[in-house]
N, CA, C, O and the ligand as a Tripos MOL2 file, in Angstrom:
@<TRIPOS>MOLECULE
protein
  289   287    73     0     0
PROTEIN
NO_CHARGES

@<TRIPOS>ATOM
      1 N         373.1120  107.5830  112.1450 N.3       1 MET1
      2 CA        373.5120  106.5280  113.0800 C.3       1 MET1
      3 C         374.2190  107.1480  114.2930 C.2       1 MET1
      4 O         375.2540  107.7970  114.1440 O.2       1 MET1
      5 N         373.6710  106.9530  115.4640 N.am      2 PRO2
      6 CA        374.3110  107.5420  116.6540 C.3       2 PRO2
      7 C         375.4880  106.7120  117.1390 C.2       2 PRO2
      8 O         375.3170  105.6360  117.7120 O.2       2 PRO2
      9 N         376.6600  107.2230  116.9040 N.am      3 ILE3
     10 CA        377.8690  106.5490  117.3910 C.3       3 ILE3
     11 C         378.4360  107.3650  118.5480 C.2       3 ILE3
     12 O         378.7000  108.5600  118.4070 O.2       3 ILE3
     13 N         378.6190  106.7150  119.6820 N.am      4 TYR4
     14 CA        379.1130  107.4170  120.8600 C.3       4 TYR4
     15 C         380.4480  106.8370  121.2960 C.2       4 TYR4
     16 O         380.7750  105.6810  121.0240 O.2       4 TYR4
     17 N         381.2060  107.6810  121.9820 N.am      5 GLU5
     18 CA        382.4900  107.2410  122.4990 C.3       5 GLU5
     19 C         382.3330  106.9470  123.9890 C.2       5 GLU5
     20 O         381.7340  107.7260  124.7310 O.2       5 GLU5
     21 N         382.8720  105.8310  124.4010 N.am      6 TYR6
     22 CA        382.7680  105.4130  125.7970 C.3       6 TYR6
     23 C         384.1420  105.1260  126.3800 C.2       6 TYR6
     24 O         385.1070  104.8700  125.6600 O.2       6 TYR6
     25 N         384.2000  105.1750  127.6930 N.am      7 ARG7
     26 CA        385.4250  104.7580  128.3870 C.3       7 ARG7
     27 C         385.0580  103.7560  129.4570 C.2       7 ARG7
     28 O         384.1270  103.9580  130.2370 O.2       7 ARG7
     29 N         385.8250  102.6510  129.4780 N.am      8 CYS8
     30 CA        385.5870  101.6210  130.4690 C.3       8 CYS8
     31 C         386.0440  102.1040  131.8480 C.2       8 CYS8
     32 O         387.1280  102.6700  131.9870 O.2       8 CYS8
     33 N         385.2190  101.8800  132.8510 N.am      9 GLU9
     34 CA        385.5770  102.3110  134.2020 C.3       9 GLU9
     35 C         386.5080  101.3110  134.8800 C.2       9 GLU9
     36 O         387.0800  101.6000  135.9310 O.2       9 GLU9
     37 N         386.6560  100.1400  134.2750 N.am     10 THR10
     38 CA        387.5130   99.1180  134.8630 C.3      10 THR10
     39 C         388.9260   99.1530  134.2750 C.2      10 THR10
     40 O         389.9080   99.1860  135.0160 O.2      10 THR10
     41 N         389.0270   99.1470  132.9420 N.am     11 CYS11
     42 CA        390.3520   99.0940  132.3160 C.3      11 CYS11
     43 C         390.6940  100.3900  131.5740 C.2      11 CYS11
     44 O         391.7480  100.4770  130.9460 O.2      11 CYS11
     45 N         389.8140  101.3980  131.6400 N.am     12 ASN12
     46 CA        390.0660  102.7040  131.0130 C.3      12 ASN12
     47 C         390.2540  102.6270  129.5080 C.2      12 ASN12
     48 O         390.9110  103.4860  128.9190 O.2      12 ASN12
     49 N         389.6950  101.6270  128.8920 N.am     13 ASP13
     50 CA        389.7920  101.5140  127.4440 C.3      13 ASP13
     51 C         388.7480  102.4170  126.7990 C.2      13 ASP13
     52 O         387.5830  102.4160  127.1970 O.2      13 ASP13
     53 N         389.1720  103.1820  125.8040 N.am     14 ASP14
     54 CA        388.2390  104.0100  125.0530 C.3      14 ASP14
     55 C         387.7760  103.2580  123.8170 C.2      14 ASP14
     56 O         388.5700  102.6000  123.1440 O.2      14 ASP14
     57 N         386.5030  103.3570  123.5260 N.am     15 PHE15
     58 CA        386.0070  102.7360  122.3040 C.3      15 PHE15
     59 C         384.7720  103.4780  121.8410 C.2      15 PHE15
     60 O         384.1240  104.1940  122.6050 O.2      15 PHE15
     61 N         384.4630  103.2870  120.5610 N.am     16 GLU16
     62 CA        383.2600  103.8850  120.0020 C.3      16 GLU16
     63 C         382.3120  102.7760  119.6340 C.2      16 GLU16
     64 O         382.7290  101.7150  119.1700 O.2      16 GLU16
     65 N         381.0240  103.0220  119.8430 N.am     17 THR17
     66 CA        380.0530  101.9980  119.4970 C.3      17 THR17
     67 C         378.7630  102.6430  119.0320 C.2      17 THR17
     68 O         378.4340  103.7720  119.3970 O.2      17 THR17
     69 N         378.0570  101.9050  118.2330 N.am     18 LEU18
     70 CA        376.7600  102.3440  117.7570 C.3      18 LEU18
     71 C         375.7060  101.9760  118.7920 C.2      18 LEU18
     72 O         375.5960  100.8140  119.1840 O.2      18 LEU18
     73 N         374.9370  102.9530  119.2300 N.am     19 VAL19
     74 CA        373.9480  102.7060  120.2600 C.3      19 VAL19
     75 C         372.5560  102.9500  119.6970 C.2      19 VAL19
     76 O         372.2630  104.0230  119.1690 O.2      19 VAL19
     77 N         371.7210  101.9580  119.8150 N.am     20 ILE20
     78 CA        370.3520  102.0710  119.3240 C.3      20 ILE20
     79 C         369.4170  102.1040  120.5090 C.2      20 ILE20
     80 O         369.3950  101.1740  121.3160 O.2      20 ILE20
     81 N         368.6450  103.1680  120.6200 N.am     21 GLY21
     82 CA        367.6870  103.2860  121.7120 C.3      21 GLY21
     83 C         368.3680  103.3390  123.0580 C.2      21 GLY21
     84 O         369.3400  104.0730  123.2390 O.2      21 GLY21
     85 N         367.8660  102.5680  124.0020 N.am     22 SER22
     86 CA        368.4360  102.5810  125.3550 C.3      22 SER22
     87 C         369.2960  101.3480  125.5970 C.2      22 SER22
     88 O         369.4340  100.8680  126.7220 O.2      22 SER22
     89 N         369.8620  100.8580  124.5210 N.am     23 GLN23
     90 CA        370.7320   99.6820  124.6080 C.3      23 GLN23
     91 C         371.8560   99.9130  125.6110 C.2      23 GLN23
     92 O         372.4800  100.9750  125.6280 O.2      23 GLN23
     93 N         372.1030   98.9250  126.4300 N.am     24 GLU24
     94 CA        373.1740   99.0590  127.4050 C.3      24 GLU24
     95 C         374.5080   98.7190  126.7700 C.2      24 GLU24
     96 O         374.6040   97.8230  125.9310 O.2      24 GLU24
     97 N         375.5300   99.4440  127.1790 N.am     25 VAL25
     98 CA        376.8610   99.2770  126.6080 C.3      25 VAL25
     99 C         377.8020   98.7920  127.6880 C.2      25 VAL25
    100 O         377.7870   99.2950  128.8110 O.2      25 VAL25
    101 N         378.6140   97.8190  127.3440 N.am     26 SER26
    102 CA        379.6460   97.3690  128.2680 C.3      26 SER26
    103 C         380.9650   97.2720  127.5260 C.2      26 SER26
    104 O         381.0000   97.2690  126.2960 O.2      26 SER26
    105 N         382.0380   97.1940  128.2780 N.am     27 CYS27
    106 CA        383.3690   97.1940  127.6860 C.3      27 CYS27
    107 C         383.5740   95.9610  126.8000 C.2      27 CYS27
    108 O         383.3020   94.8390  127.2260 O.2      27 CYS27
    109 N         384.0580   96.1720  125.5520 N.am     28 PRO28
    110 CA        384.2900   95.0280  124.6630 C.3      28 PRO28
    111 C         385.4650   94.1590  125.1080 C.2      28 PRO28
    112 O         385.5910   93.0120  124.6800 O.2      28 PRO28
    113 N         386.3100   94.7020  125.9560 N.am     29 LYS29
    114 CA        387.4740   93.9380  126.3920 C.3      29 LYS29
    115 C         387.1900   93.1440  127.6610 C.2      29 LYS29
    116 O         387.4650   91.9460  127.7270 O.2      29 LYS29
    117 N         386.6340   93.8200  128.6720 N.am     30 CYS30
    118 CA        386.4680   93.1590  129.9610 C.3      30 CYS30
    119 C         385.0060   93.0490  130.3760 C.2      30 CYS30
    120 O         384.6960   92.3990  131.3750 O.2      30 CYS30
    121 N         384.0960   93.6780  129.6170 N.am     31 GLY31
    122 CA        382.6840   93.5870  129.9540 C.3      31 GLY31
    123 C         382.2910   94.4490  131.1440 C.2      31 GLY31
    124 O         381.1830   94.3200  131.6660 O.2      31 GLY31
    125 N         383.1790   95.3160  131.5710 N.am     32 GLY32
    126 CA        382.9180   96.1580  132.7220 C.3      32 GLY32
    127 C         382.0100   97.3370  132.3970 C.2      32 GLY32
    128 O         381.6540   97.5560  131.2400 O.2      32 GLY32
    129 N         381.6400   98.0930  133.4250 N.am     33 PRO33
    130 CA        380.7740   99.2550  133.2190 C.3      33 PRO33
    131 C         381.5220  100.3790  132.5030 C.2      33 PRO33
    132 O         382.7280  100.5500  132.6810 O.2      33 PRO33
    133 N         380.7920  101.1370  131.6950 N.am     34 VAL34
    134 CA        381.3920  102.2170  130.9190 C.3      34 VAL34
    135 C         380.6040  103.5020  131.1420 C.2      34 VAL34
    136 O         379.4470  103.4710  131.5610 O.2      34 VAL34
    137 N         381.2420  104.6240  130.8600 N.am     35 HIS35
    138 CA        380.5090  105.8840  130.8260 C.3      35 HIS35
    139 C         380.7630  106.5880  129.5070 C.2      35 HIS35
    140 O         381.8080  106.4170  128.8800 O.2      35 HIS35
    141 N         379.7830  107.3830  129.1010 N.am     36 LYS36
    142 CA        379.8520  108.0220  127.7970 C.3      36 LYS36
    143 C         380.7730  109.2320  127.8570 C.2      36 LYS36
    144 O         380.7520  109.9960  128.8220 O.2      36 LYS36
    145 N         381.5800  109.3960  126.8160 N.am     37 LEU37
    146 CA        382.4460  110.5660  126.7030 C.3      37 LEU37
    147 C         381.8090  111.5770  125.7690 C.2      37 LEU37
    148 O         381.0540  111.2290  124.8620 O.2      37 LEU37
    149 N         382.1310  112.8320  126.0140 N.am     38 MET38
    150 CA        381.7350  113.8490  125.0440 C.3      38 MET38
    151 C         382.6090  113.6820  123.8140 C.2      38 MET38
    152 O         383.7170  113.1520  123.9030 O.2      38 MET38
    153 N         382.1160  114.1300  122.6660 N.am     39 SER39
    154 CA        382.9510  114.0780  121.4790 C.3      39 SER39
    155 C         384.1590  114.9710  121.6930 C.2      39 SER39
    156 O         384.0870  115.9570  122.4260 O.2      39 SER39
    157 N         385.2550  114.6310  121.0640 N.am     40 CYS40
    158 CA        386.4870  115.3580  121.3580 C.3      40 CYS40
    159 C         386.4060  116.7930  120.8620 C.2      40 CYS40
    160 O         387.0720  117.6700  121.4120 O.2      40 CYS40
    161 N         385.6120  117.0490  119.8480 N.am     41 CYS41
    162 CA        385.4940  118.4260  119.3610 C.3      41 CYS41
    163 C         384.8090  119.3130  120.3940 C.2      41 CYS41
    164 O         385.2890  120.4090  120.6820 O.2      41 CYS41
    165 N         383.6940  118.8520  120.9540 N.am     42 SER42
    166 CA        382.9850  119.6770  121.9080 C.3      42 SER42
    167 C         383.7840  119.8050  123.1950 C.2      42 SER42
    168 O         383.6870  120.8140  123.8930 O.2      42 SER42
    169 N         384.5640  118.7970  123.5050 N.am     43 PHE43
    170 CA        385.3980  118.8610  124.6950 C.3      43 PHE43
    171 C         386.4570  119.9470  124.5420 C.2      43 PHE43
    172 O         386.6890  120.7320  125.4610 O.2      43 PHE43
    173 N         387.0930  119.9870  123.3840 N.am     44 LYS44
    174 CA        388.1510  120.9720  123.1850 C.3      44 LYS44
    175 C         387.5870  122.3820  123.0990 C.2      44 LYS44
    176 O         388.1930  123.3190  123.6180 O.2      44 LYS44
    177 N         386.4310  122.5490  122.4480 N.am     45 SER45
    178 CA        385.8710  123.8880  122.3370 C.3      45 SER45
    179 C         385.4240  124.3920  123.7040 C.2      45 SER45
    180 O         385.4420  125.5960  123.9590 O.2      45 SER45
    181 N         385.0240  123.4770  124.5840 N.am     46 ALA46
    182 CA        384.6340  123.8730  125.9270 C.3      46 ALA46
    183 C         385.8480  124.3520  126.7090 C.2      46 ALA46
    184 O         385.7200  125.1870  127.6040 O.2      46 ALA46
    185 N         387.0250  123.8290  126.3800 N.am     47 GLY47
    186 CA        388.2370  124.2450  127.0460 C.3      47 GLY47
    187 C         388.7080  125.6230  126.6080 C.2      47 GLY47
    188 O         389.5600  126.2300  127.2570 O.2      47 GLY47
    189 N         388.1580  126.1100  125.5180 N.am     48 GLY48
    190 CA        388.4630  127.4600  125.0810 C.3      48 GLY48
    191 C         389.7060  127.5440  124.2220 C.2      48 GLY48
    192 O         390.0500  128.6270  123.7470 O.2      48 GLY48
    193 N         390.3840  126.4410  124.0120 N.am     49 ASP49
    194 CA        391.6250  126.4800  123.2530 C.3      49 ASP49
    195 C         391.4070  126.1660  121.7800 C.2      49 ASP49
    196 O         392.2280  126.5090  120.9300 O.2      49 ASP49
    197 N         390.3150  125.5230  121.4990 N.am     50 PHE50
    198 CA        390.0560  125.0740  120.1340 C.3      50 PHE50
    199 C         388.7090  125.6100  119.6850 C.2      50 PHE50
    200 O         387.6690  125.0800  120.0750 O.2      50 PHE50
    201 N         388.7170  126.6460  118.8780 N.am     51 LYS51
    202 CA        387.4580  127.2160  118.3890 C.3      51 LYS51
    203 C         387.4290  127.1050  116.8700 C.2      51 LYS51
    204 O         388.3320  127.5740  116.1770 O.2      51 LYS51
    205 N         386.3910  126.4860  116.3810 N.am     52 THR52
    206 CA        386.2430  126.4410  114.9470 C.3      52 THR52
    207 C         385.6540  127.7600  114.4830 C.2      52 THR52
    208 O         384.7630  128.3140  115.1260 O.2      52 THR52
    209 N         386.1440  128.2480  113.3900 N.am     53 SER53
    210 CA        385.6570  129.5250  112.8790 C.3      53 SER53
    211 C         384.4390  129.2990  112.0170 C.2      53 SER53
    212 O         384.5530  128.9560  110.8400 O.2      53 SER53
    213 N         383.2780  129.4890  112.6000 N.am     54 GLY54
    214 CA        382.0430  129.4040  111.8230 C.3      54 GLY54
    215 C         381.5390  127.9980  111.6530 C.2      54 GLY54
    216 O         382.1650  127.1890  110.9680 O.2      54 GLY54
    217 N         380.4160  127.6920  112.2650 N.am     55 GLY55
    218 CA        379.7850  126.3910  112.0570 C.3      55 GLY55
    219 C         380.6330  125.2480  112.5330 C.2      55 GLY55
    220 O         381.0020  124.3850  111.7350 O.2      55 GLY55
    221 N         380.9540  125.2090  113.7950 N.am     56 GLY56
    222 CA        381.7620  124.1300  114.3300 C.3      56 GLY56
    223 C         381.0870  122.7880  114.2230 C.2      56 GLY56
    224 O         381.7450  121.7480  114.2670 O.2      56 GLY56
    225 N         379.7780  122.8040  114.0830 N.am     57 LYS57
    226 CA        379.0630  121.5310  114.0490 C.3      57 LYS57
    227 C         379.3930  120.7290  112.8030 C.2      57 LYS57
    228 O         379.3380  119.5000  112.8360 O.2      57 LYS57
    229 N         379.7320  121.3850  111.7150 N.am     58 SER58
    230 CA        380.0180  120.6490  110.4890 C.3      58 SER58
    231 C         381.3100  119.8420  110.6490 C.2      58 SER58
    232 O         381.3910  118.7070  110.1800 O.2      58 SER58
    233 N         382.3000  120.4090  111.2940 N.am     59 SER59
    234 CA        383.5410  119.6770  111.4690 C.3      59 SER59
    235 C         383.3940  118.5790  112.5200 C.2      59 SER59
    236 O         384.0960  117.5680  112.4790 O.2      59 SER59
    237 N         382.4810  118.7880  113.4550 N.am     60 CYS60
    238 CA        382.2520  117.7730  114.4740 C.3      60 CYS60
    239 C         381.5490  116.5540  113.8910 C.2      60 CYS60
    240 O         381.6160  115.4700  114.4710 O.2      60 CYS60
    241 N         380.8830  116.7110  112.7680 N.am     61 GLY61
    242 CA        380.1520  115.5940  112.1960 C.3      61 GLY61
    243 C         381.0660  114.4620  111.8190 C.2      61 GLY61
    244 O         380.7590  113.3000  112.0820 O.2      61 GLY61
    245 N         382.2040  114.7870  111.1980 N.am     62 SER62
    246 CA        383.1330  113.7390  110.8060 C.3      62 SER62
    247 C         383.9510  113.2660  111.9960 C.2      62 SER62
    248 O         384.5230  112.1760  111.9790 O.2      62 SER62
    249 N         383.9990  114.0960  113.0260 N.am     63 CYS63
    250 CA        384.8460  113.7930  114.1700 C.3      63 CYS63
    251 C         384.3210  112.6000  114.9620 C.2      63 CYS63
    252 O         385.0800  111.9650  115.6940 O.2      63 CYS63
    253 N         383.0400  112.2910  114.8240 N.am     64 SER64
    254 CA        382.4760  111.2160  115.6190 C.3      64 SER64
    255 C         382.9310  109.8500  115.1240 C.2      64 SER64
    256 O         382.6610  108.8390  115.7720 O.2      64 SER64
    257 N         383.6070  109.8070  114.0070 N.am     65 SER65
    258 CA        384.0530  108.5140  113.5090 C.3      65 SER65
    259 C         385.5760  108.4060  113.5500 C.2      65 SER65
    260 O         386.1850  108.7790  114.5530 O.2      65 SER65
    261 N         386.1850  107.9220  112.5190 N.am     66 ALA66
    262 CA        387.6070  107.5940  112.5360 C.3      66 ALA66
    263 C         388.4850  108.8290  112.6880 C.2      66 ALA66
    264 O         389.5210  108.7670  113.3510 O.2      66 ALA66
    265 N         388.0930  109.9450  112.0880 N.am     67 SER67
    266 CA        388.9530  111.1200  112.1060 C.3      67 SER67
    267 C         389.0660  111.7320  113.4900 C.2      67 SER67
    268 O         389.8660  112.6420  113.7030 O.2      67 SER67
    269 N         388.2720  111.2420  114.4320 N.am     68 CYS68
    270 CA        388.3280  111.7610  115.7850 C.3      68 CYS68
    271 C         389.7140  111.5800  116.3860 C.2      68 CYS68
    272 O         390.1320  112.3750  117.2260 O.2      68 CYS68
    273 N         390.4160  110.5640  115.9730 N.am     69 ALA69
    274 CA        391.7300  110.2760  116.5350 C.3      69 ALA69
    275 C         392.7100  111.4050  116.2320 C.2      69 ALA69
    276 O         393.6540  111.6130  116.9950 O.2      69 ALA69
    277 N         392.5130  112.1300  115.1540 N.am     70 SER70
    278 CA        393.4360  113.1960  114.7950 C.3      70 SER70
    279 C         393.2900  114.3950  115.7110 C.2      70 SER70
    280 O         394.1580  115.2680  115.7230 O.2      70 SER70
    281 N         392.2270  114.4550  116.4670 N.am     71 CYS71
    282 CA        392.0100  115.5790  117.3840 C.3      71 CYS71
    283 C         392.8250  115.4320  118.6590 C.2      71 CYS71
    284 O         393.0620  116.4200  119.3540 O.2      71 CYS71
    285 N         393.2550  114.2290  118.9740 N.am     72 HIS72
    286 CA        393.9120  114.0400  120.2560 C.3      72 HIS72
    287 C         395.3340  114.5510  120.2390 C.2      72 HIS72
    288 O         396.0320  114.4670  121.2500 O.2      72 HIS72
    289 ZN        387.2460   97.2900  130.2220 Zn       73 ZN73
@<TRIPOS>BOND
     1     1     2 1
     2     2     3 1
     3     3     4 2
     4     3     5 am
     5     5     6 1
     6     6     7 1
     7     7     8 2
     8     7     9 am
     9     9    10 1
    10    10    11 1
    11    11    12 2
    12    11    13 am
    13    13    14 1
    14    14    15 1
    15    15    16 2
    16    15    17 am
    17    17    18 1
    18    18    19 1
    19    19    20 2
    20    19    21 am
    21    21    22 1
    22    22    23 1
    23    23    24 2
    24    23    25 am
    25    25    26 1
    26    26    27 1
    27    27    28 2
    28    27    29 am
    29    29    30 1
    30    30    31 1
    31    31    32 2
    32    31    33 am
    33    33    34 1
    34    34    35 1
    35    35    36 2
    36    35    37 am
    37    37    38 1
    38    38    39 1
    39    39    40 2
    40    39    41 am
    41    41    42 1
    42    42    43 1
    43    43    44 2
    44    43    45 am
    45    45    46 1
    46    46    47 1
    47    47    48 2
    48    47    49 am
    49    49    50 1
    50    50    51 1
    51    51    52 2
    52    51    53 am
    53    53    54 1
    54    54    55 1
    55    55    56 2
    56    55    57 am
    57    57    58 1
    58    58    59 1
    59    59    60 2
    60    59    61 am
    61    61    62 1
    62    62    63 1
    63    63    64 2
    64    63    65 am
    65    65    66 1
    66    66    67 1
    67    67    68 2
    68    67    69 am
    69    69    70 1
    70    70    71 1
    71    71    72 2
    72    71    73 am
    73    73    74 1
    74    74    75 1
    75    75    76 2
    76    75    77 am
    77    77    78 1
    78    78    79 1
    79    79    80 2
    80    79    81 am
    81    81    82 1
    82    82    83 1
    83    83    84 2
    84    83    85 am
    85    85    86 1
    86    86    87 1
    87    87    88 2
    88    87    89 am
    89    89    90 1
    90    90    91 1
    91    91    92 2
    92    91    93 am
    93    93    94 1
    94    94    95 1
    95    95    96 2
    96    95    97 am
    97    97    98 1
    98    98    99 1
    99    99   100 2
   100    99   101 am
   101   101   102 1
   102   102   103 1
   103   103   104 2
   104   103   105 am
   105   105   106 1
   106   106   107 1
   107   107   108 2
   108   107   109 am
   109   109   110 1
   110   110   111 1
   111   111   112 2
   112   111   113 am
   113   113   114 1
   114   114   115 1
   115   115   116 2
   116   115   117 am
   117   117   118 1
   118   118   119 1
   119   119   120 2
   120   119   121 am
   121   121   122 1
   122   122   123 1
   123   123   124 2
   124   123   125 am
   125   125   126 1
   126   126   127 1
   127   127   128 2
   128   127   129 am
   129   129   130 1
   130   130   131 1
   131   131   132 2
   132   131   133 am
   133   133   134 1
   134   134   135 1
   135   135   136 2
   136   135   137 am
   137   137   138 1
   138   138   139 1
   139   139   140 2
   140   139   141 am
   141   141   142 1
   142   142   143 1
   143   143   144 2
   144   143   145 am
   145   145   146 1
   146   146   147 1
   147   147   148 2
   148   147   149 am
   149   149   150 1
   150   150   151 1
   151   151   152 2
   152   151   153 am
   153   153   154 1
   154   154   155 1
   155   155   156 2
   156   155   157 am
   157   157   158 1
   158   158   159 1
   159   159   160 2
   160   159   161 am
   161   161   162 1
   162   162   163 1
   163   163   164 2
   164   163   165 am
   165   165   166 1
   166   166   167 1
   167   167   168 2
   168   167   169 am
   169   169   170 1
   170   170   171 1
   171   171   172 2
   172   171   173 am
   173   173   174 1
   174   174   175 1
   175   175   176 2
   176   175   177 am
   177   177   178 1
   178   178   179 1
   179   179   180 2
   180   179   181 am
   181   181   182 1
   182   182   183 1
   183   183   184 2
   184   183   185 am
   185   185   186 1
   186   186   187 1
   187   187   188 2
   188   187   189 am
   189   189   190 1
   190   190   191 1
   191   191   192 2
   192   191   193 am
   193   193   194 1
   194   194   195 1
   195   195   196 2
   196   195   197 am
   197   197   198 1
   198   198   199 1
   199   199   200 2
   200   199   201 am
   201   201   202 1
   202   202   203 1
   203   203   204 2
   204   203   205 am
   205   205   206 1
   206   206   207 1
   207   207   208 2
   208   207   209 am
   209   209   210 1
   210   210   211 1
   211   211   212 2
   212   211   213 am
   213   213   214 1
   214   214   215 1
   215   215   216 2
   216   215   217 am
   217   217   218 1
   218   218   219 1
   219   219   220 2
   220   219   221 am
   221   221   222 1
   222   222   223 1
   223   223   224 2
   224   223   225 am
   225   225   226 1
   226   226   227 1
   227   227   228 2
   228   227   229 am
   229   229   230 1
   230   230   231 1
   231   231   232 2
   232   231   233 am
   233   233   234 1
   234   234   235 1
   235   235   236 2
   236   235   237 am
   237   237   238 1
   238   238   239 1
   239   239   240 2
   240   239   241 am
   241   241   242 1
   242   242   243 1
   243   243   244 2
   244   243   245 am
   245   245   246 1
   246   246   247 1
   247   247   248 2
   248   247   249 am
   249   249   250 1
   250   250   251 1
   251   251   252 2
   252   251   253 am
   253   253   254 1
   254   254   255 1
   255   255   256 2
   256   255   257 am
   257   257   258 1
   258   258   259 1
   259   259   260 2
   260   259   261 am
   261   261   262 1
   262   262   263 1
   263   263   264 2
   264   263   265 am
   265   265   266 1
   266   266   267 1
   267   267   268 2
   268   267   269 am
   269   269   270 1
   270   270   271 1
   271   271   272 2
   272   271   273 am
   273   273   274 1
   274   274   275 1
   275   275   276 2
   276   275   277 am
   277   277   278 1
   278   278   279 1
   279   279   280 2
   280   279   281 am
   281   281   282 1
   282   282   283 1
   283   283   284 2
   284   283   285 am
   285   285   286 1
   286   286   287 1
   287   287   288 2
@<TRIPOS>SUBSTRUCTURE
     1 MET1         2 RESIDUE 1 A MET
     2 PRO2         6 RESIDUE 1 A PRO
     3 ILE3        10 RESIDUE 1 A ILE
     4 TYR4        14 RESIDUE 1 A TYR
     5 GLU5        18 RESIDUE 1 A GLU
     6 TYR6        22 RESIDUE 1 A TYR
     7 ARG7        26 RESIDUE 1 A ARG
     8 CYS8        30 RESIDUE 1 A CYS
     9 GLU9        34 RESIDUE 1 A GLU
    10 THR10       38 RESIDUE 1 A THR
    11 CYS11       42 RESIDUE 1 A CYS
    12 ASN12       46 RESIDUE 1 A ASN
    13 ASP13       50 RESIDUE 1 A ASP
    14 ASP14       54 RESIDUE 1 A ASP
    15 PHE15       58 RESIDUE 1 A PHE
    16 GLU16       62 RESIDUE 1 A GLU
    17 THR17       66 RESIDUE 1 A THR
    18 LEU18       70 RESIDUE 1 A LEU
    19 VAL19       74 RESIDUE 1 A VAL
    20 ILE20       78 RESIDUE 1 A ILE
    21 GLY21       82 RESIDUE 1 A GLY
    22 SER22       86 RESIDUE 1 A SER
    23 GLN23       90 RESIDUE 1 A GLN
    24 GLU24       94 RESIDUE 1 A GLU
    25 VAL25       98 RESIDUE 1 A VAL
    26 SER26      102 RESIDUE 1 A SER
    27 CYS27      106 RESIDUE 1 A CYS
    28 PRO28      110 RESIDUE 1 A PRO
    29 LYS29      114 RESIDUE 1 A LYS
    30 CYS30      118 RESIDUE 1 A CYS
    31 GLY31      122 RESIDUE 1 A GLY
    32 GLY32      126 RESIDUE 1 A GLY
    33 PRO33      130 RESIDUE 1 A PRO
    34 VAL34      134 RESIDUE 1 A VAL
    35 HIS35      138 RESIDUE 1 A HIS
    36 LYS36      142 RESIDUE 1 A LYS
    37 LEU37      146 RESIDUE 1 A LEU
    38 MET38      150 RESIDUE 1 A MET
    39 SER39      154 RESIDUE 1 A SER
    40 CYS40      158 RESIDUE 1 A CYS
    41 CYS41      162 RESIDUE 1 A CYS
    42 SER42      166 RESIDUE 1 A SER
    43 PHE43      170 RESIDUE 1 A PHE
    44 LYS44      174 RESIDUE 1 A LYS
    45 SER45      178 RESIDUE 1 A SER
    46 ALA46      182 RESIDUE 1 A ALA
    47 GLY47      186 RESIDUE 1 A GLY
    48 GLY48      190 RESIDUE 1 A GLY
    49 ASP49      194 RESIDUE 1 A ASP
    50 PHE50      198 RESIDUE 1 A PHE
    51 LYS51      202 RESIDUE 1 A LYS
    52 THR52      206 RESIDUE 1 A THR
    53 SER53      210 RESIDUE 1 A SER
    54 GLY54      214 RESIDUE 1 A GLY
    55 GLY55      218 RESIDUE 1 A GLY
    56 GLY56      222 RESIDUE 1 A GLY
    57 LYS57      226 RESIDUE 1 A LYS
    58 SER58      230 RESIDUE 1 A SER
    59 SER59      234 RESIDUE 1 A SER
    60 CYS60      238 RESIDUE 1 A CYS
    61 GLY61      242 RESIDUE 1 A GLY
    62 SER62      246 RESIDUE 1 A SER
    63 CYS63      250 RESIDUE 1 A CYS
    64 SER64      254 RESIDUE 1 A SER
    65 SER65      258 RESIDUE 1 A SER
    66 ALA66      262 RESIDUE 1 A ALA
    67 SER67      266 RESIDUE 1 A SER
    68 CYS68      270 RESIDUE 1 A CYS
    69 ALA69      274 RESIDUE 1 A ALA
    70 SER70      278 RESIDUE 1 A SER
    71 CYS71      282 RESIDUE 1 A CYS
    72 HIS72      286 RESIDUE 1 A HIS
    73 ZN73       289 GROUP 0 **** ****
């Protein structure tokens, strides 16, 4: 199931939603336009400060859901 994290461009609310195909996503609070965020794991590893030792993709798998909040 592809779950992506989005941020509202109007109220800056972050939320995660399940996206099927090319379904359009809008803010659940204000209905405004949103843009997709990178997962927090790939964002941190790109910054060079957070490197998983061996197979970072396995830890990123759980990060796309609830445990993602612990990365912030
Ligand atoms: Zn909004």
